[in-house]
Backbone atoms as SQL, in Angstrom:
CREATE TABLE atoms (id INTEGER PRIMARY KEY, chain TEXT, resi INTEGER, resn TEXT, atom TEXT, x REAL, y REAL, z REAL);
INSERT INTO atoms VALUES
  (1, 'A', 1, 'UNK', 'N', -10.513, 16.230, -6.892),
  (2, 'A', 1, 'UNK', 'CA', -9.613, 15.736, -6.506),
  (3, 'A', 1, 'UNK', 'C', -8.504, 14.754, -7.454),
  (4, 'A', 2, 'UNK', 'N', -8.413, 15.861, -8.541),
  (5, 'A', 2, 'UNK', 'CA', -7.629, 14.939, -9.452),
  (6, 'A', 2, 'UNK', 'C', -6.098, 14.300, -9.368),
  (7, 'A', 3, 'UNK', 'N', -5.885, 15.094, -8.373),
  (8, 'A', 3, 'UNK', 'CA', -4.348, 14.231, -7.739),
  (9, 'A', 3, 'UNK', 'C', -4.562, 13.127, -7.130),
  (10, 'A', 4, 'UNK', 'N', -5.636, 12.855, -6.040),
  (11, 'A', 4, 'UNK', 'CA', -6.219, 11.719, -5.780),
  (12, 'A', 4, 'UNK', 'C', -6.472, 10.648, -6.562),
  (13, 'A', 5, 'UNK', 'N', -7.114, 10.900, -7.587),
  (14, 'A', 5, 'UNK', 'CA', -7.260, 10.182, -8.645),
  (15, 'A', 5, 'UNK', 'C', -6.060, 9.371, -9.366),
  (16, 'A', 6, 'UNK', 'N', -5.133, 10.398, -10.091),
  (17, 'A', 6, 'UNK', 'CA', -3.923, 10.033, -10.589),
  (18, 'A', 6, 'UNK', 'C', -3.343, 9.210, -9.674),
  (19, 'A', 7, 'UNK', 'N', -3.021, 9.509, -8.168),
  (20, 'A', 7, 'UNK', 'CA', -2.306, 8.603, -7.147),
  (21, 'A', 7, 'UNK', 'C', -3.115, 7.221, -7.337),
  (22, 'A', 8, 'UNK', 'N', -4.419, 7.055, -7.245),
  (23, 'A', 8, 'UNK', 'CA', -4.708, 6.120, -7.025),
  (24, 'A', 8, 'UNK', 'C', -4.655, 4.959, -8.720),
  (25, 'A', 9, 'UNK', 'N', -4.662, 5.512, -9.509),
  (26, 'A', 9, 'UNK', 'CA', -4.489, 4.930, -10.589),
  (27, 'A', 9, 'UNK', 'C', -3.040, 4.341, -10.683),
  (28, 'A', 10, 'UNK', 'N', -1.761, 4.940, -9.787),
  (29, 'A', 10, 'UNK', 'CA', -0.572, 4.747, -10.237),
  (30, 'A', 10, 'UNK', 'C', -0.507, 3.271, -9.434),
  (31, 'A', 11, 'UNK', 'N', -1.560, 3.346, -8.290),
  (32, 'A', 11, 'UNK', 'CA', -1.418, 1.852, -7.225),
  (33, 'A', 11, 'UNK', 'C', -2.492, 1.021, -7.893),
  (34, 'A', 12, 'UNK', 'N', -2.632, 0.373, -8.850),
  (35, 'A', 12, 'UNK', 'CA', -3.227, -0.337, -9.386),
  (36, 'A', 12, 'UNK', 'C', -3.461, -1.630, -8.857),
  (37, 'A', 13, 'UNK', 'N', -2.995, -2.196, -8.045),
  (38, 'A', 13, 'UNK', 'CA', -3.116, -3.747, -7.587),
  (39, 'A', 13, 'UNK', 'C', -4.622, -3.613, -7.523),
  (40, 'A', 14, 'UNK', 'N', -5.124, -4.802, -7.822),
  (41, 'A', 14, 'UNK', 'CA', -6.821, -5.328, -7.309),
  (42, 'A', 14, 'UNK', 'C', -6.389, -6.538, -6.561),
  (43, 'A', 15, 'UNK', 'N', -7.691, -6.633, -5.930),
  (44, 'A', 15, 'UNK', 'CA', -7.682, -7.730, -4.520),
  (45, 'A', 15, 'UNK', 'C', -6.802, -7.362, -3.706),
  (46, 'A', 16, 'UNK', 'N', -6.013, -8.636, -3.266),
  (47, 'A', 16, 'UNK', 'CA', -4.556, -8.466, -2.012),
  (48, 'A', 16, 'UNK', 'C', -3.380, -9.241, -3.139),
  (49, 'A', 17, 'UNK', 'N', -2.298, -8.812, -2.698),
  (50, 'A', 17, 'UNK', 'CA', -1.367, -9.237, -3.066),
  (51, 'A', 17, 'UNK', 'C', -1.018, -10.621, -2.799),
  (52, 'A', 18, 'UNK', 'N', -0.245, -11.546, -3.632),
  (53, 'A', 18, 'UNK', 'CA', -0.022, -12.839, -3.571),
  (54, 'A', 18, 'UNK', 'C', 0.798, -12.683, -1.910),
  (55, 'A', 19, 'UNK', 'N', 0.535, -13.732, -1.170),
  (56, 'A', 19, 'UNK', 'CA', 1.446, -14.423, 0.114),
  (57, 'A', 19, 'UNK', 'C', 2.743, -13.616, 0.234),
  (58, 'A', 20, 'UNK', 'N', 3.362, -13.307, 1.077),
  (59, 'A', 20, 'UNK', 'CA', 4.714, -13.077, 1.017),
  (60, 'A', 20, 'UNK', 'C', 4.970, -12.083, 0.107),
  (61, 'A', 21, 'UNK', 'N', 4.394, -11.294, -0.693),
  (62, 'A', 21, 'UNK', 'CA', 4.799, -10.396, -1.816),
  (63, 'A', 21, 'UNK', 'C', 4.560, -9.354, -1.122),
  (64, 'A', 22, 'UNK', 'N', 6.210, -8.420, -1.144),
  (65, 'A', 22, 'UNK', 'CA', 6.461, -6.976, -0.665),
  (66, 'A', 22, 'UNK', 'C', 6.103, -6.082, -1.614),
  (67, 'A', 23, 'UNK', 'N', 5.064, -5.127, -1.372),
  (68, 'A', 23, 'UNK', 'CA', 4.786, -4.116, -2.688),
  (69, 'A', 23, 'UNK', 'C', 4.585, -2.923, -1.505),
  (70, 'A', 24, 'UNK', 'N', 4.465, -1.823, -2.496),
  (71, 'A', 24, 'UNK', 'CA', 4.627, -0.463, -1.970),
  (72, 'A', 24, 'UNK', 'C', 2.726, -0.109, -1.492),
  (73, 'A', 25, 'UNK', 'N', 2.606, 0.545, -0.859),
  (74, 'A', 25, 'UNK', 'CA', 1.238, 0.891, -0.273),
  (75, 'A', 25, 'UNK', 'C', 1.020, 2.351, -0.627),
  (76, 'A', 26, 'UNK', 'N', -0.434, 2.701, -0.682),
  (77, 'A', 26, 'UNK', 'CA', -1.069, 4.242, -0.815),
  (78, 'A', 26, 'UNK', 'C', -1.967, 4.377, 0.368),
  (79, 'A', 27, 'UNK', 'N', -1.962, 4.824, 1.066),
  (80, 'A', 27, 'UNK', 'CA', -2.578, 5.076, 2.611),
  (81, 'A', 27, 'UNK', 'C', -3.700, 6.473, 2.167),
  (82, 'A', 28, 'UNK', 'N', -4.679, 6.852, 2.738),
  (83, 'A', 28, 'UNK', 'CA', -4.917, 8.183, 2.740),
  (84, 'A', 28, 'UNK', 'C', -5.954, 8.519, 4.274),
  (85, 'A', 29, 'UNK', 'N', -5.826, 9.509, 4.765),
  (86, 'A', 29, 'UNK', 'CA', -6.585, 10.019, 5.906),
  (87, 'A', 29, 'UNK', 'C', -7.045, 11.046, 5.335),
  (88, 'A', 30, 'UNK', 'N', -7.673, 12.121, 6.686),
  (89, 'A', 30, 'UNK', 'CA', -8.168, 13.284, 6.280),
  (90, 'A', 30, 'UNK', 'C', -7.204, 14.374, 5.689),
  (91, 'A', 31, 'UNK', 'N', -6.171, 14.135, 5.948),
  (92, 'A', 31, 'UNK', 'CA', -5.059, 15.266, 4.786),
  (93, 'A', 31, 'UNK', 'C', -4.961, 14.812, 3.240),
  (94, 'A', 32, 'UNK', 'N', -5.328, 13.906, 3.260),
  (95, 'A', 32, 'UNK', 'CA', -5.047, 13.376, 1.592),
  (96, 'A', 32, 'UNK', 'C', -4.266, 12.044, 1.748),
  (97, 'A', 33, 'UNK', 'N', -3.571, 11.616, 0.736),
  (98, 'A', 33, 'UNK', 'CA', -3.438, 10.203, 0.216),
  (99, 'A', 33, 'UNK', 'C', -1.719, 10.210, 0.424),
  (100, 'A', 34, 'UNK', 'N', -1.109, 9.628, 0.567),
  (101, 'A', 34, 'UNK', 'CA', 0.220, 9.554, 1.130),
  (102, 'A', 34, 'UNK', 'C', 0.882, 7.737, 0.778),
  (103, 'A', 35, 'UNK', 'N', 1.808, 7.746, 0.432),
  (104, 'A', 35, 'UNK', 'CA', 3.013, 6.757, 0.066),
  (105, 'A', 35, 'UNK', 'C', 3.720, 6.174, 1.435),
  (106, 'A', 36, 'UNK', 'N', 3.330, 4.932, 1.810),
  (107, 'A', 36, 'UNK', 'CA', 4.477, 4.648, 3.163),
  (108, 'A', 36, 'UNK', 'C', 5.862, 4.375, 2.548),
  (109, 'A', 37, 'UNK', 'N', 6.640, 4.628, 3.430),
  (110, 'A', 37, 'UNK', 'CA', 8.094, 4.981, 3.033),
  (111, 'A', 37, 'UNK', 'C', 9.170, 3.346, 3.348),
  (112, 'A', 38, 'UNK', 'N', 7.740, 2.648, 3.120),
  (113, 'A', 38, 'UNK', 'CA', 8.200, 0.814, 3.615),
  (114, 'A', 38, 'UNK', 'C', 7.697, 0.252, 2.976),
  (115, 'A', 39, 'UNK', 'N', 8.193, -0.869, 2.549),
  (116, 'A', 39, 'UNK', 'CA', 7.311, -2.248, 1.914),
  (117, 'A', 39, 'UNK', 'C', 6.551, -2.771, 2.850),
  (118, 'A', 40, 'UNK', 'N', 5.246, -3.223, 2.265),
  (119, 'A', 40, 'UNK', 'CA', 4.512, -4.053, 3.108),
  (120, 'A', 40, 'UNK', 'C', 3.848, -5.166, 2.858),
  (121, 'A', 41, 'UNK', 'N', 3.176, -6.362, 3.296),
  (122, 'A', 41, 'UNK', 'CA', 2.930, -7.293, 2.933),
  (123, 'A', 41, 'UNK', 'C', 1.580, -7.592, 3.554),
  (124, 'A', 42, 'UNK', 'N', 0.496, -8.334, 2.928),
  (125, 'A', 42, 'UNK', 'CA', -0.831, -8.641, 3.506),
  (126, 'A', 42, 'UNK', 'C', -0.818, -9.901, 3.907),
  (127, 'A', 43, 'UNK', 'N', -0.970, -9.686, 5.159),
  (128, 'A', 43, 'UNK', 'CA', -1.295, -11.412, 6.038),
  (129, 'A', 43, 'UNK', 'C', -2.456, -11.193, 6.984),
  (130, 'A', 44, 'UNK', 'N', -3.126, -12.605, 6.740),
  (131, 'A', 44, 'UNK', 'CA', -4.357, -12.859, 7.444),
  (132, 'A', 44, 'UNK', 'C', -5.211, -11.646, 7.843),
  (133, 'A', 45, 'UNK', 'N', -5.537, -10.946, 6.530),
  (134, 'A', 45, 'UNK', 'CA', -6.179, -9.798, 6.330),
  (135, 'A', 45, 'UNK', 'C', -5.966, -8.755, 7.016),
  (136, 'A', 46, 'UNK', 'N', -4.601, -8.153, 7.453),
  (137, 'A', 46, 'UNK', 'CA', -4.078, -7.223, 8.041),
  (138, 'A', 46, 'UNK', 'C', -2.509, -6.567, 7.028),
  (139, 'A', 47, 'UNK', 'N', -2.107, -5.555, 6.718),
  (140, 'A', 47, 'UNK', 'CA', -1.397, -4.971, 6.283),
  (141, 'A', 47, 'UNK', 'C', -0.406, -4.943, 7.285),
  (142, 'A', 48, 'UNK', 'N', 1.271, -5.524, 6.724),
  (143, 'A', 48, 'UNK', 'CA', 1.991, -5.247, 7.813),
  (144, 'A', 48, 'UNK', 'C', 3.093, -4.574, 6.986),
  (145, 'A', 49, 'UNK', 'N', 4.427, -4.064, 8.046),
  (146, 'A', 49, 'UNK', 'CA', 5.489, -3.627, 7.566),
  (147, 'A', 49, 'UNK', 'C', 6.338, -5.158, 7.002),
  (148, 'A', 50, 'UNK', 'N', 6.641, -4.940, 5.952),
  (149, 'A', 50, 'UNK', 'CA', 7.495, -6.168, 5.765),
  (150, 'A', 50, 'UNK', 'C', 8.668, -6.464, 6.465),
  (151, 'A', 51, 'UNK', 'N', 9.423, -5.440, 6.565),
  (152, 'A', 51, 'UNK', 'CA', 10.555, -5.463, 7.562),
  (153, 'A', 51, 'UNK', 'C', 10.653, -6.165, 8.993),
  (154, 'A', 52, 'UNK', 'N', 9.632, -5.180, 9.473),
  (155, 'A', 52, 'UNK', 'CA', 9.352, -5.511, 11.106),
  (156, 'A', 52, 'UNK', 'C', 8.405, -6.302, 11.639),
  (157, 'A', 53, 'UNK', 'N', 7.463, -6.414, 10.499),
  (158, 'A', 53, 'UNK', 'CA', 6.121, -7.263, 10.972),
  (159, 'A', 53, 'UNK', 'C', 5.257, -6.335, 11.678),
  (160, 'A', 54, 'UNK', 'N', 5.473, -4.918, 11.994),
  (161, 'A', 54, 'UNK', 'CA', 4.257, -4.222, 12.618),
  (162, 'A', 54, 'UNK', 'C', 3.278, -4.178, 11.652),
  (163, 'A', 55, 'UNK', 'N', 1.856, -4.044, 12.587),
  (164, 'A', 55, 'UNK', 'CA', 0.657, -3.983, 11.433),
  (165, 'A', 55, 'UNK', 'C', 0.570, -2.345, 11.416),
  (166, 'A', 56, 'UNK', 'N', 0.486, -2.225, 10.020),
  (167, 'A', 56, 'UNK', 'CA', -0.157, -0.823, 9.669),
  (168, 'A', 56, 'UNK', 'C', -1.047, -0.325, 10.148),
  (169, 'A', 57, 'UNK', 'N', -0.874, 1.195, 11.211),
  (170, 'A', 57, 'UNK', 'CA', -2.463, 1.693, 11.067),
  (171, 'A', 57, 'UNK', 'C', -2.775, 2.618, 10.379),
  (172, 'A', 58, 'UNK', 'N', -2.963, 2.440, 9.307),
  (173, 'A', 58, 'UNK', 'CA', -3.639, 3.334, 8.417),
  (174, 'A', 58, 'UNK', 'C', -3.904, 2.527, 7.554),
  (175, 'A', 59, 'UNK', 'N', -5.085, 3.572, 6.767),
  (176, 'A', 59, 'UNK', 'CA', -6.510, 2.925, 5.977),
  (177, 'A', 59, 'UNK', 'C', -5.510, 2.990, 4.011),
  (178, 'A', 60, 'UNK', 'N', -5.559, 1.356, 3.882),
  (179, 'A', 60, 'UNK', 'CA', -4.636, 1.491, 2.542),
  (180, 'A', 60, 'UNK', 'C', -5.645, 1.306, 1.515),
  (181, 'A', 61, 'UNK', 'N', -5.477, 1.965, 0.677),
  (182, 'A', 61, 'UNK', 'CA', -6.888, 2.057, -0.479),
  (183, 'A', 61, 'UNK', 'C', -5.960, 1.663, -1.803),
  (184, 'A', 62, 'UNK', 'N', -4.843, 1.486, -1.707),
  (185, 'A', 62, 'UNK', 'CA', -4.495, 1.124, -2.929),
  (186, 'A', 62, 'UNK', 'C', -2.807, 0.401, -2.923),
  (187, 'A', 63, 'UNK', 'N', -2.069, -0.525, -3.822),
  (188, 'A', 63, 'UNK', 'CA', -1.127, -1.270, -3.659),
  (189, 'A', 63, 'UNK', 'C', -0.867, -1.071, -5.116),
  (190, 'A', 64, 'UNK', 'N', 0.815, -1.707, -5.278),
  (191, 'A', 64, 'UNK', 'CA', 1.671, -1.892, -6.341),
  (192, 'A', 64, 'UNK', 'C', 2.768, -2.705, -6.290),
  (193, 'A', 65, 'UNK', 'N', 3.349, -3.749, -7.056),
  (194, 'A', 65, 'UNK', 'CA', 4.118, -3.937, -7.291),
  (195, 'A', 65, 'UNK', 'C', 5.576, -3.112, -6.936),
  (196, 'A', 66, 'UNK', 'N', 6.647, -3.635, -6.176),
  (197, 'A', 66, 'UNK', 'CA', 7.727, -2.603, -6.060),
  (198, 'A', 66, 'UNK', 'C', 8.419, -2.869, -7.181),
  (199, 'A', 67, 'UNK', 'N', 9.090, -1.765, -8.038),
  (200, 'A', 67, 'UNK', 'CA', 9.426, -1.675, -9.491),
  (201, 'A', 67, 'UNK', 'C', 11.079, -1.804, -8.921),
  (202, 'A', 68, 'UNK', 'N', 11.906, -2.880, -9.912),
  (203, 'A', 68, 'UNK', 'CA', 13.014, -3.084, -9.697),
  (204, 'A', 68, 'UNK', 'C', 13.561, -2.348, -10.803),
  (205, 'A', 69, 'UNK', 'N', 14.848, -1.145, -10.346),
  (206, 'A', 69, 'UNK', 'CA', 15.488, -0.607, -11.818),
  (207, 'A', 69, 'UNK', 'C', 16.781, -0.926, -11.439);
């Protein structure tokens, strides 16, 4: 599972992000790990789509700040 460990290392956020901070999240299911194609925020113990406010119905295993290039 080297790929899983490498991806987890790329999503190095610890704890939970600051309130209102939009981040990229890494999720995991029976097929493996994947990055959601939209920014998320952590609100009241739940991950939400930063744009729509919809609850993320996936198991989030890591997060990272969105890089600005």
